[in-house]
Every structure is written in C-alpha cells, then in structure tokens.
C-alpha positions in Angstrom: -14.5 117.7 -24.2 -15.9 119.7 -27.0 -19.5 119.7 -28.3 -20.7 119.7 -31.9 -21.5 123.4 -32.1 -20.1 126.8 -32.8 -21.0 129.9 -30.7 -22.2 133.2 -32.2 -22.6 136.2 -29.8 -24.2 139.5 -30.5 -22.4 142.0 -28.3 -24.6 145.0 -28.9 -28.2 144.1 -28.6 -30.3 146.4 -26.4 -27.7 149.2 -26.5 -30.5 151.7 -27.4 -32.7 150.7 -24.4 -29.7 151.4 -22.0 -28.2 154.4 -23.9 -27.1 156.2 -20.8 -24.7 153.5 -19.7 -23.9 152.2 -23.2 -22.9 155.6 -24.7 -19.2 154.7 -24.1 -19.3 150.9 -24.4 -21.3 148.1 -26.0 -23.7 145.9 -24.1 -21.3 143.0 -23.7 -18.7 145.2 -22.1 -20.9 146.5 -19.3 -19.1 146.1 -15.9 -20.8 143.7 -13.5 -20.3 142.4 -10.0 -17.1 144.3 -9.1 -14.8 142.8 -11.7 -16.7 141.1 -14.6 -18.3 142.1 -17.9 -21.6 140.8 -19.2 -20.0 138.9 -22.0 -18.0 136.9 -19.5 -21.0 134.9 -18.6 -21.8 134.1 -22.2 -18.2 133.2 -23.0 -17.7 131.2 -19.8 -20.9 129.2 -20.4 -19.7 128.3 -23.9 -16.2 127.4 -22.6 -17.6 125.3 -19.7 -19.9 123.5 -22.2 -17.0 122.6 -24.5 -17.7 125.1 -27.4 -14.2 125.8 -28.8 -15.1 128.1 -31.7 -16.9 131.4 -30.8 -17.6 134.4 -33.0 -18.4 137.8 -31.4 -20.3 140.2 -33.7 -19.6 143.8 -32.7 -21.4 147.0 -33.8 -20.5 150.2 -32.1 -18.5 151.5 -29.1 -16.6 148.2 -29.0 -13.1 149.5 -28.1 -13.5 148.4 -24.4 -14.9 145.1 -25.5 -11.8 144.4 -27.7 -9.5 145.4 -24.9 -11.3 143.1 -22.5 -11.5 140.0 -24.8 -7.9 140.3 -26.2 -7.0 136.9 -27.7 -9.6 135.0 -25.6 -6.9 133.4 -23.4 -8.9 133.7 -20.2 -11.7 131.5 -21.8 -9.3 129.0 -23.4 -10.1 130.4 -26.8 -6.6 131.4 -27.9 -6.1 128.5 -30.2 -4.4 127.5 -33.4 -7.6 125.8 -34.5 -11.0 127.4 -33.8 -10.8 129.9 -30.9 -12.2 133.4 -30.6 -13.2 135.5 -33.7 -14.2 139.1 -33.3 -16.1 140.3 -36.4 -16.4 144.0 -37.6 -19.8 145.5 -37.8 -20.0 145.8 -41.6 -22.7 144.3 -43.8 -22.0 142.4 -47.0 -25.2 143.7 -48.6 -24.4 147.4 -48.7 -21.8 150.0 -47.5 -22.0 150.7 -43.8 -22.9 148.9 -40.6 -25.3 146.0 -40.6 -28.9 147.0 -39.7 -30.2 143.7 -38.1 -29.2 140.2 -37.1 -30.0 138.8 -40.5 -27.5 141.1 -42.2 -25.0 140.4 -39.4 -25.2 136.7 -39.8 -25.0 137.0 -43.5 -21.9 139.1 -43.0 -20.1 136.2 -41.2 -21.4 133.5 -43.5 -17.9 132.4 -44.5 -17.1 131.7 -40.8 -20.3 129.7 -40.4 -19.8 127.6 -43.6 -16.2 126.9 -42.8 -17.0 125.3 -39.4 -16.9 121.5 -39.2 -19.6 121.5 -36.4 -23.2 120.7 -37.2 -24.9 123.2 -34.9 -24.8 126.9 -34.1 -25.5 128.4 -30.7 -26.7 132.0 -31.1 -27.1 134.4 -28.2 -27.1 138.0 -27.0 -25.2 139.3 -24.0 -28.2 140.6 -22.0 -29.1 137.4 -20.0 -27.0 136.7 -16.9 -27.0 133.1 -16.0 -24.9 129.9 -15.6 -25.9 127.5 -18.4 -24.6 124.2 -19.6 -25.3 124.2 -23.4 -25.0 120.5 -23.6 -28.5 120.2 -22.0 -30.5 122.2 -24.5 -28.4 120.8 -27.4 -29.3 117.3 -26.4 -33.0 118.4 -26.1 -32.8 119.9 -29.6 -31.5 116.7 -31.1 -34.0 114.6 -29.3 -36.9 116.7 -30.5 -35.5 116.7 -34.1 -36.3 120.4 -34.2 -35.3 122.9 -36.9 -34.9 125.6 -34.3 -34.7 125.5 -30.5 -35.4 128.5 -28.3 -34.6 128.8 -24.6 -37.1 130.4 -22.3 -37.8 130.8 -18.6 -41.0 131.1 -16.6 -41.8 134.3 -14.7 -44.4 135.7 -12.4 -43.5 139.4 -12.4 -44.0 141.6 -9.4 -44.0 144.7 -11.6 -44.5 145.3 -15.3 -41.7 144.1 -17.6 -41.5 145.8 -20.9 -40.5 144.8 -24.5 -40.2 141.0 -24.1 -40.8 138.1 -26.4 -43.4 135.7 -25.0 -43.7 132.0 -26.1 -46.7 129.7 -25.9 -45.3 126.2 -25.4 -47.2 123.0 -26.0 -47.0 120.0 -23.5 -44.9 118.3 -26.1 -42.3 121.1 -25.9 -42.9 123.0 -29.1 -43.6 126.7 -29.6 -47.2 127.3 -30.7 -47.3 131.1 -30.7 -44.8 134.0 -30.4 -45.7 137.5 -29.2 -43.1 140.1 -29.7 -42.5 143.4 -27.8 -44.9 142.6 -25.0 -45.3 144.4 -21.7 -45.7 141.6 -19.1 -47.8 141.7 -16.0 -48.8 138.1 -15.7 -47.1 134.7 -15.5 -45.7 133.6 -18.9 -42.7 132.1 -20.7 -40.1 134.7 -21.6 -37.6 134.3 -24.4 -33.9 134.6 -23.5 -32.6 135.5 -27.1 -30.7 132.2 -27.0 -31.2 129.8 -29.9 -29.8 126.6 -31.3 -30.0 125.9 -35.0 -28.5 123.3 -37.2 -25.7 125.0 -39.1 -26.9 124.0 -42.6 -30.5 125.1 -41.8 -29.2 128.4 -40.5 -27.3 129.0 -43.7 -30.4 128.3 -45.8 -32.8 130.5 -43.8 -30.4 133.4 -43.7 -29.8 133.2 -47.5 -33.6 133.0 -48.0 -34.2 135.9 -45.7 -31.7 138.0 -47.6 -33.2 137.1 -50.9 -36.6 138.2 -49.7 -35.4 141.3 -48.0 -36.5 140.2 -44.5 -35.2 142.1 -41.5 -36.2 140.5 -38.2 -35.4 136.9 -37.3 -38.1 136.5 -34.7 -40.8 138.3 -36.6 -40.1 137.4 -40.2 -38.8 133.8 -39.7 -39.8 132.4 -36.3 -43.2 134.0 -36.0 -44.4 133.9 -39.6 -43.2 130.4 -40.2 -44.1 128.9 -36.9 -46.4 126.3 -38.7 -43.7 125.5 -41.3 -40.7 124.9 -39.0 -40.4 122.7 -35.9 -39.5 125.2 -33.2 -38.7 123.4 -29.9 -38.6 125.2 -26.6 -36.3 124.3 -23.7 -37.0 125.7 -20.2 -34.1 127.1 -18.2 -35.2 126.8 -14.5 -32.1 128.3 -12.8 -31.3 131.9 -11.9 -31.4 134.2 -14.8 -31.7 138.0 -15.0 -32.1 139.9 -18.3 -30.7 143.4 -18.4 -32.9 145.5 -20.7 -32.9 148.7 -18.6 -30.8 150.6 -16.1 -33.1 149.3 -13.3 -32.6 145.7 -14.5 -28.9 146.2 -14.6 -28.9 147.6 -11.1 -31.0 144.7 -9.7 -28.9 142.1 -11.5 -25.8 143.5 -9.7 -27.6 143.6 -6.3 -28.8 140.1 -6.7 -25.3 138.7 -6.2 -25.3 140.0 -2.7 -27.6 137.0 -2.0 -25.2 134.1 -1.2 -27.5 131.4 -2.8 -27.8 133.4 -6.1 -24.1 134.1 -6.1 -23.2 130.4 -5.6 -25.5 129.3 -8.4 -24.5 132.1 -10.8 -20.7 131.6 -10.4 -20.3 127.9 -9.8 -23.3 125.8 -10.9 -22.0 124.5 -14.2 -18.5 125.8 -13.9 -16.7 129.1 -12.9 -17.1 132.4 -14.6 -13.9 133.6 -16.1 -12.8 137.2 -16.8 -9.7 139.2 -17.8 -7.1 139.0 -15.0 -5.7 142.3 -13.7 -2.8 142.2 -11.2 -4.1 144.8 -8.6 -3.1 145.2 -4.9 -5.7 143.9 -2.3 -8.3 146.2 -0.8 -7.2 148.4 2.1 -9.5 149.1 5.1 -8.8 152.1 7.4 -9.3 152.2 11.1 -12.7 153.7 10.8 -13.9 151.4 8.0 -17.1 149.4 8.5 -18.3 147.0 5.7 -21.3 144.7 5.8 -23.0 142.5 3.1 -21.0 144.0 0.3 -18.6 142.9 -2.5 -15.3 144.8 -2.4 -13.0 144.4 -5.4 -9.2 144.5 -5.2 -7.5 147.9 -5.2 -10.2 149.6 -3.1 -9.4 151.9 -0.2 -12.2 152.2 2.4 -12.2 154.6 5.3 -15.9 155.1 5.7 -19.0 152.8 5.9 -20.2 150.5 3.2 -23.3 148.3 3.4 -25.3 146.3 0.8 -23.1 147.6 -2.0 -20.7 146.6 -4.7 -17.4 148.4 -5.2 -15.4 147.8 -8.3 -11.6 147.9 -8.6 -9.8 151.0 -7.3 -12.8 152.7 -5.6 -11.9 155.0 -2.7 -14.4 155.8 0.1 -13.4 158.8 2.3 -13.7 159.2 6.1 -17.2 159.7 7.4 -18.8 158.6 4.2 -21.7 156.1 4.1 -22.4 154.1 1.0 -25.7 152.0 1.1 -27.5 149.9 -1.6 -25.2 151.3 -4.3 -22.9 150.2 -7.1 -19.7 152.2 -7.5 -17.6 151.4 -10.6 -13.9 151.4 -11.2 -11.6 154.2 -10.0 -14.5 156.3 -8.6 -14.0 158.0 -5.3 -15.8 159.9 -2.6 -14.6 162.8 -0.4 -15.4 162.9 3.3 -18.9 162.8 4.8 -20.6 161.7 1.6 -23.9 159.9 1.8 -25.0 157.7 -1.2 -28.1 155.5 -1.3 -29.3 153.6 -4.3 -26.7 155.1 -6.6 -25.2 153.6 -9.8 -22.0 155.5 -10.4 -20.0 154.8 -13.6 -16.2 154.8 -13.8 -14.1 157.7 -12.6 -16.9 159.5 -10.8 -15.8 162.0 -8.1 -18.2 162.8 -5.2 -16.9 165.9 -3.4 -17.1 166.4 0.4 -20.4 166.6 2.1 -22.5 165.5 -0.8 -25.8 163.5 -0.4 -27.6 161.6 -3.1 -30.5 159.3 -2.6 -32.5 157.2 -5.1 -34.8 154.2 -4.5 -34.8 150.5 -5.5 -37.1 151.0 -8.5 -35.3 154.1 -9.7 -31.6 154.2 -8.8 -29.8 157.4 -9.7 -27.3 156.9 -12.5 -24.1 159.0 -12.5 -22.3 159.0 -15.9 -18.7 158.2 -16.5 -16.2 160.8 -15.4 -18.7 163.0 -13.6 -17.7 165.4 -10.8 -20.5 165.7 -8.3 
C-alpha cells in the first residue's frame, strides 16, 4: 500500500563534519553494520511505509552512492511509474553546484511539481533508525500543520555539538528553534526529517529564492515560526545521529546490543541493501569470536571480540581484534593487536602491529592505508 507522499533525500549533509571518512564517499554511502550503507535505512523506511517515488539529491563524491543504489531494485523502486530518481548536484540559479538545501530543492522543482502526491517527506541520511512514515504523516494531517518536524528527547551523558533544539508546546507545536547548539542538558533534538504539503513546499521555496534566502531552518522555520503552524512529532524509538567520527563509531557498536539490533532492523520492516553474492565466512582452527558481527567473505584465524568485520576481512593468526570496526577487504598480518580502531576499506596491518584508542576517541585509519 502506498501513502500520499514523495520522498526527498539529501545524501551529502554533514560531509564536512566527517571529512576524514567522507573524503572518498558521500554521507549516504558510509558503510555501516558489516554490509549496509547509511542511505539503506532512509530508503528502507520509505519503502516499508509505502512511499513509491523517491528523489536522492547528490552533491560530491557520489560515485560509490550511484554504484550502490543502481536502479533501486533492492528497495522496490525500479518502476515504470514513480521509482528512484537520482539528481545531479547542479543549481538552476547559477552555474555550478548548489550551495544549500533551498537551491537544491529549487533545482528539482520539476520533479516535485510533477508528482501527483500531496505531501513531501524530506530527510537527510545522518539519522539511523527504523521509522514508519505513516505515523508522523497522520499526525501532520491531524494537526493541520504547514510543516511538521520530527524530534527525539535526549539526556546526554556528554556534550553533543551542533544540534538543532526545539521547544515544543503541550499541544504539539514548535514554539522556539535554537540552531547550532552544544547540548549538555535534556532537550528535544531535531532529526532533519520534515513533512510538508507539496504545494506549500513549492511556494516557500519559490519565495525563498525570490528573497535570496539560504537556510531553511534559520530563514524559514525559525524566522516565520509565528507565521506558520509547525507541528512536532516525537520519535521515541532507537535513533542515532552520525555527525562525527565518534558518533559513527558508536552507532556501529550499538548494534552489538541484541535489543537495539532487533528494533533497528525489524521494528517496522526489514532494512534492505544491495545484494552481493559472496562466499560464507571461514573460521580457522585457532579462531575465537565473541559478541561480534562477521560479514560474509571473512577469513578469521585469530581472536575477535566486541567488533564488526565487513565483507572480505582477513584476520591473521595470533591477532586480537577488540572493540573495533574493520571495513571491507582489510586484513591483518600475524600477532596484530587492535583496540577501538575504525579501519576503512583495504587497510593492511602488518605483522606485530599494536594500535589502541578509546571509546570516546577511536583511531581512524583511512582507506587503503598500510600500517
């Protein structure tokens, strides 16, 4: 069953905050959980909710994203009508790449106007969760709102930087918006997920372009908070935003918790990804594995605990991998010790190497490094 909305996904937001790991890929293409990409959660949530027309707006370093998405078949978006649309990063206002979300949305205005659906679901790829979009859409319609934002409540154990904070009235409407906040107290955090009526979206984007506005949250939501009805819907399930390397590391480690894993991958439907036909993992006689996720194609001859190994990873004899994330086709020699390491693709750890980080500052090893 389809719902009366199109999906619009920004694949690149927060690339600058995570420049080490997004130098060779866009945010939506970040590997996650042994075999997934961040955009898989956004696309799967839309598919499971019945959204059949999805536009993905790219910006830079999107080659791996294009290869991963393909025709959209894995998310049932390879269709004669509607389906998956991947838009180039060029602005209609001037030569070159778009500078902000307003220019990006203006650049796909033809796609938005041609849709027969009445609502638009707009989201980034930085929030990992399992969400049924029917619930906030019904809430948006019930509240007769112009705009609806999705938020979650948080009581942070440490400072969280650069977040949007909402003040929400008992009636469920936004009364104040604080942007680029460093959070140390309980509050309502924005998810960069919005629902807007399609015709209203067209009008506010055209008005923003005419007045040379640049930021949706600051120039539209915040400045016109008393003019527009901005409803707020609370998401009370598991959600993890990935705005830094540490956030990304913790988001991966979270799924070693069975309760989080069950909620994240099955609550409102499964999470789909590109299927690769790879041989099963192979365990040697000396292999020891505990509380870890091991993807297909791995060869393990050492010890692995509290870790995530992506496809094709090889762990040599006598090596011990703890509290670490090792991405696709990386390998260790013999007697290697790694603790709190985030290793990108195709990293080689030579024999007898020892690297140790900590939970708040894991060591990141860039793609293709030889250690």
